[in-house]
C-alpha positions in Angstrom: -1.4 -17.6 -0.1 -2.0 -14.8 -2.3 -0.1 -13.9 -5.7 2.5 -11.5 -5.1 4.8 -9.5 -7.5 7.8 -11.5 -8.5 9.8 -8.9 -6.6 8.6 -10.3 -3.1 8.9 -14.0 -2.2 8.8 -16.0 0.9 12.4 -16.7 2.1 14.0 -20.4 1.7 15.0 -22.2 4.7 18.7 -21.8 3.4 18.3 -18.2 3.7 17.6 -18.2 7.5 19.9 -18.4 10.2 19.4 -21.8 12.1 18.1 -21.8 15.5 16.6 -18.2 15.1 12.9 -16.9 15.7 12.8 -16.0 11.8 13.5 -19.7 11.1 10.6 -20.7 13.5 8.2 -18.2 12.0 9.1 -19.7 8.4 8.2 -23.0 9.5 4.6 -21.7 10.2 4.2 -20.0 7.1 2.3 -22.8 5.4 -0.7 -22.4 7.9 -0.5 -18.6 7.4 -3.8 -16.9 6.4 -2.0 -14.6 3.7 -5.1 -14.6 1.6 -7.2 -12.1 -0.1 -9.5 -10.2 2.3 -9.7 -7.3 4.7 -9.4 -6.4 8.3 -11.7 -3.6 9.7 -10.9 -1.6 13.1 -13.0 1.3 14.1 -11.7 4.7 15.5 -12.5 4.3 19.1 -9.2 4.6 20.8 -8.8 7.6 23.1 -5.3 8.3 21.6 -7.2 8.7 18.1 -10.0 10.7 19.1 -8.8 13.7 17.4 -7.9 12.0 14.0 -11.0 12.3 11.9 -11.4 9.0 10.4 -14.0 6.3 11.0 -12.4 3.0 10.4 -9.0 1.5 9.3 -8.7 -1.6 7.0 -5.7 -3.5 5.7 -6.3 -5.1 2.6 -4.8 -8.3 0.7 -5.6 -8.8 -3.0 -3.7 -10.8 -5.7 -1.2 -8.7 -7.6 -2.9 -8.6 -10.8 -5.9 -7.0 -9.2 -4.0 -4.7 -7.1 -4.0 -1.7 -9.5 -7.7 -1.9 -10.0 -8.4 -2.0 -6.4 -6.3 1.1 -5.8 -8.3 2.9 -8.5 -11.5 2.1 -7.1 -10.5 3.1 -3.6 -9.1 6.3 -5.0 -12.6 7.4 -6.0 -13.3 7.6 -2.2 -10.9 10.7 -2.2 -12.4 14.2 -2.4 -11.6 16.4 -5.7 -8.3 17.1 -4.3 -5.7 14.8 -2.6 -2.0 14.8 -1.8 0.6 12.0 -3.0 3.0 10.8 -0.2 5.9 8.6 -1.5 9.1 7.3 -0.3 11.7 4.3 -0.1 10.9 1.7 2.6 11.7 2.7 6.1 12.6 6.2 4.9 10.7 9.7 5.6 7.9 10.1 3.0 7.7 13.2 0.5 4.4 14.9 0.8 3.4 16.7 -2.5 1.0 19.6 -3.1 -2.6 19.0 -3.2 -3.8 18.5 -6.6 -6.8 17.4 -8.6 -7.3 13.6 -7.5 -8.4 12.5 -11.1 -5.4 14.1 -12.7 -3.1 12.5 -9.9 -4.5 9.1 -10.6 -4.3 9.5 -14.4 -0.5 10.5 -13.8 0.2 7.7 -11.4 -1.4 5.1 -13.9 1.6 5.6 -16.2 3.8 4.4 -13.3 1.7 1.4 -12.3 4.1 -1.3 -12.9 6.4 0.4 -10.6 3.9 1.4 -8.0 2.6 -2.1 -7.5 5.9 -4.1 -7.9 8.6 -2.2 -6.6 9.1 -3.9 -3.2 11.4 -0.9 -1.9 8.6 1.7 -2.8 6.0 3.1 -0.5 3.3 5.4 -1.6 -0.2 6.8 -0.8 -2.8 9.3 -1.5 -4.4 11.5 1.2 -7.0 14.1 2.0 -6.8 15.6 5.6 -8.4 18.7 7.1 -10.0 19.1 10.6 -13.1 17.1 9.8 -12.0 14.4 7.5 -9.1 12.1 7.0 -9.1 9.8 4.1 -6.0 7.8 3.2 -4.9 5.2 0.6 -1.5 3.8 1.4 0.3 0.9 -0.4 3.1 -0.6 1.7 6.5 -2.0 0.3 4.9 -5.4 0.7 2.2 -4.4 -1.6 -0.9 -4.6 0.5 -3.0 -1.7 1.3 -3.7 0.3 4.2 -6.9 2.4 4.2 -8.3 5.1 6.5 -11.9 6.2 5.5 -15.1 7.8 6.4 -17.8 6.1 4.4 -17.9 2.6 5.6 -20.9 1.6 3.5 -19.1 2.5 0.5 -15.9 0.8 1.4 -17.7 -2.3 2.0 -19.5 -2.2 -1.4 -15.8 -1.9 -3.0 -14.7 -5.0 -0.9 -17.9 -6.9 -2.2 -17.4 -5.9 -5.8 -13.7 -7.4 -5.5 -15.2 -10.5 -3.7 -12.9 -9.7 -0.7 -14.0 -11.2 2.6 -13.7 -9.7 6.1 -11.0 -12.0 7.7 -10.3 -10.9 11.2 -7.3 -12.9 11.6 -5.7 -11.8 8.3 -1.9 -12.0 8.2 0.4 -10.1 5.6 3.4 -11.4 3.8 5.9 -9.0 5.8 4.9 -10.6 9.2 7.0 -13.6 7.8 10.6 -13.9 6.5 10.6 -12.7 2.9 13.2 -11.7 0.5 12.6 -8.4 -1.7 14.4 -8.0 -5.0 14.8 -4.8 -7.2 12.2 -4.6 -9.8 15.0 -3.9 -12.4 16.1 -7.5 -12.0 12.9 -8.4 -13.8 12.1 -5.3 -15.9 14.9 -3.4 -17.6 12.8 -0.6 -18.5 12.0 0.7 -15.2 13.8 3.1 -13.1 15.7 2.9 -9.8 13.5 3.4 -6.8 15.3 6.6 -5.6 15.2 8.2 -9.5 11.5 7.0 -9.7 10.6 9.0 -6.4 12.2 12.1 -7.6 10.4 12.0 -10.9 6.9 11.4 -9.7 7.1 13.8 -6.4 8.6 16.4 -8.8 5.3 16.3 -10.8 3.4 17.4 -8.0 5.4 19.7 -5.9 5.3 23.4 -6.9 8.8 24.8 -7.6 9.2 28.2 -6.1 10.5 31.1 -8.1 14.1 32.4 -7.2 
């Protein structure tokens, strides 16, 4: 099992209704492949033919290495990119395109929340008619990545000693419990306030 932030944990058996599918799933978690590694799928489906990415990957990495991997993958983005951010299962806010290096430098100030708030999802994207590159961090704190430079991506995976695991699994495929980050760190903001603060830094305010 990978190391998760303290805000996410496997559910206990007393937290799951008896005779439920969730209980059956929880009973199998000891054999789950929720380990460090990545999956790799190529863009060869007819319904994706007009979306300009070459491959898609999902990546598990221990929590103490999550921000470092995010930072490295962000180097795959062009000079400008857009932040997307929102609460779990809610519509994402799409921010203005801005300098990618400035964007990452600003986000680094919030890395505790961005890597440990289990009710927050966010990503960085560049998309035009020819290229789609997106780095997305799910609320379960694993990475989803759409890219175009496969060799560069594999080099990053090798640098972090992350193997290709075809049958890789993720914590949100099993019953789990999420707790507010403020229960563990009193200095952080609530998720909704955090989203408004960060997105406000990258959305141009129109003049009245």
